[in-house]
N, C-alpha and C positions, 0 to 999 in steps of 0.2 A: 464936802470932805476936804480936809486940808492936806496938802502934800508936804511931807517932811523933807528935810535936806537929803537924806539917804535915798529916798524914792526918786527925787529929782535927779540925782547922780546916775541912776540906773537907766534913765531914758536916753535915747540917742540924741546927740547934740544936733543943732540945726545945720551945722556944716556937714556932719555925717549924713543927715537926711538929704541934703542937697547933693552930696557926692553920690549917694545911692540912687537918687532920682536921675542924675546925669548918666550914671552907668547903665541904668535900665533903658534910657533913651538911646544910648549908643548901641546896645545889644539889639534892640528892636529895629533900629534903622539899618544896622548891618545885615540883619536877617532879611529885611525887605529888599535891600540891594542885592543880596545873594540870589533871592528868588527872581528878581528882575534880570539879573545877569544870566541865570540859567535859561529864562524865557528868551532873552535876546540871543543867546548862543543857539538855541533850538531853531529860532527863526532864521538866523544866518545859515546854519547847516542845511535846513530845508530848502532855502533859496538857492544855495550853491549846488546842492544835489539836483534840483530841478533844472538849473542852468546847464549843468554837465550833460544831463540826459537830453535836454532840448537841443543843445548845440551839437551833440554827437549824432542825433537822429534828424537834424534839420527840421525841428518842430516849430510851429508858430507860437507867438507870445501867449495866446489864449490857452494853448495846451500846456505851455510852461507854467502858467499861473495855476492851472488845475493840479499839475504835479506838485507845485509848491504847497498848495492847500492840503493835499493828501499826505505829503511828507511831514508837514507840521502836525497833522492829526496823528500820524503814526508815531512821531516823536513824543507827543503828549501821552499816548497810550503806553509807550515804553517807560516814560518817566513815572507814570502811575504804577506800572508793574514793579518798579524798584521798591515800592512801599509795601509789597506783599510779605516780605520776610522769608527767609529760608532760601539758600542759594539754588537748590534744585528746582524749587517752585518758580523762582525768578527766571532762571535759565529757560525753563519750559515755556513760560509766558512770553518772554522776549522772542523766542524762536517762533512761537505761534503768531505773534504780531508781525514779525519780519516775513513770515511765509504768506501773509496776506498781501504783501506789496505787489506781487505779480498779478494777482487777480484784480486788484484795484487799478494798477497800471493798464491792464488789458482793456479796461473800460474807457481809458483816456487816450492811450497811444493808438494811432491807426494800425489796423491789422497788417497793412503792407510793410510796416517797419518794426512790428513787435518782435519778430524773430531776431532782428539785428539787436534790439534791446536785450533780449535774453543772452545773446552772445557776449555783449559788452557789459552785462550786469556786474560781474565781479570787479570791474574797473570803475564803473559809474556809481555803484551803490557802496559807499564805504561806511560801515557800521560804526 
C-alpha cells in the first residue's frame, strides 16, 4: 500500500515522537523517585522513632533494632491503608493500625520499663 502525501502529514514527526518518548521517561523516572523518597522517609521516621524510644527508656541496640523493624512494618501498613479510599475508612484503618503499636511494643520492651513507655508515648510516638 502506497502512502500519499496527506497521510504522511498526519503521522507524528520523528522529533515529536522523540519528545513524547523523552516525556514518558521523565514521568516514569519521577514516579519511581517519588516512591523511593517515600520509602526513604518511612525508614528515616521508623529509625528516629525507635531511637527516641530506646534512648528514653535506656534500651539496648538489639531492642532498638526490633523497634525499628516494627515501626517500619507499621508505617508500611499505614501507607497501604491510604490506598483504601474513603476518608472514614482510611481514618478507621489508620487508628486500628496505630492501636496495634502498644501490643507489638509489649512483646519487645521489657516489662520493667513498659509502664514508663506508656507514660512517655505521646511524646515518643509522633504520628
